[in-house]
N, C-alpha and C positions, 0 to 999 in steps of 0.2 A: 456545490462549490466548496472547495476545501479552504477553511480559514484556520490554519493550524498555528499552533503556539509560537514556534521559533521565530521566523522573520516577521510574521504578522504583528507580534507584540514588540520584539526587540527594535525593529526599525522604527516603528511609529513613536515609541517613547524615547529612545536614545537620540535619534537622528532628525525626526520630524516634530518633536515636541507636540505630539497629538495623542488623543485618547484612543487607543486601539479598539475599543468598543464602539465609538462613534463611527468608525470607518465601517465596521461590521453592520451597524444599524443603518447607515446610508445605502450600503450595497443590498441589504435585505428590502429596504424600502424600493429600490429600483427592479429588484427580482423577487417579488413577493411569493411566487410559486415555486422557486428554486429552493431546494433543500440545502442546508449548510451543514457542514461537519467539522469537527475539530480532531485533529490526531493528538492524542494524549501520550506522551512519551515518557516512559519510565526509565530509569537509570539502566543503561546497558541493554534495553529491549529492542532498540533500532540499531540494526547491523549495518553501519556505514562502511565498514571494512570487508564486508562480503565473506566473513569467516564462520558463519553458522553452518555446521555440517547438516547433511539431510536428516540424520537420526536425531540431532539435537532440536532441529526444527520441529519434527514430528512430536518429541516429547514436550516441547515448549508450548506448542499450539494445543496439544492434547490436555495439558495441565490447566491452561488458561481458559479453555472452553469448559472444563469442568468446574472451575472455581468462579467464573464470571458469567453474568447474565448479560452480556453485550457482545456486539460484533468484534471479532478478533482477526486481524489481518497481519500479514508478514511483509516487512519492509527490508529488503536486503539489497545489496550491490553485487556486481558480477566480478569484483577484483580478484577473488580467489579461483573463480571459475565454477563455484559450487552452487551458484544461485538458482539455476533451474531446477537442479535436483533437490534443493532445500525447498523451494516453492512448491514442487510436486508433493513432496512429503508433507508439507504444510496443508495443502489441499486434501491429501488423503486423512489427515488428522483432524479435518473439519474446519480449517480456516475459512472465514467469510470472504476473503479477498487477498490477492497478492498485488504487489506493485510491479507494474511492467512498463514497457514502452515499445513503440514500433521498431522493427528490426533495423532500419537505418541509424537509429539513436541508441540502439541496445549495446550490451556487453561492456567490457573493460571496466570503467569506473561508473557505469550507468547501471540500469536494471536489466534483467533477462527479457528477451524479445517475447512479445505477446503471441506472435504467430505460431510457434510450436506448442503452446499451451491450447490454443484454439483446436488445432489438429488433434492433439493428444487426448483432449476432453470432449471431443465430438462424440456423439452417441454414447455417452456416459450420463449417469445421474447428475454430474455437475454441470450446471448451465453457465456458459459463458455469454450468452446472448449475442453473440457474434456469428453472423451467417457466413459460411464457406460457400462461395460459388464455384461449382465445378462444371467443366465443359464436357 
């Protein structure tokens, strides 16, 4: 379950007048076996405009993987049309994950579609854990 910083903390403190940590504690009590994660966003590491180039994605992920002992994933949007290529280069650089969505909801201001990645990465060392049923 993702309990990321942005809306989770902003909405509860500014609009609901709640303790954001209390909401997470309540959710964890109801889902004790579910892993929780939080997306830590640094300045300009989240590509909301979708302008990261494939080569920049490769260099960024490579550098972060060398410097950090934690999972690194790429979050980008399809606005410029480069997101699929940037995500593929991020995977080649060792990214632990990329953000995608199902094809009907993908592209434009959304994320890259997951289906091309599943097909592209099948029969490679990169495991998507998504089974492709072929007739």
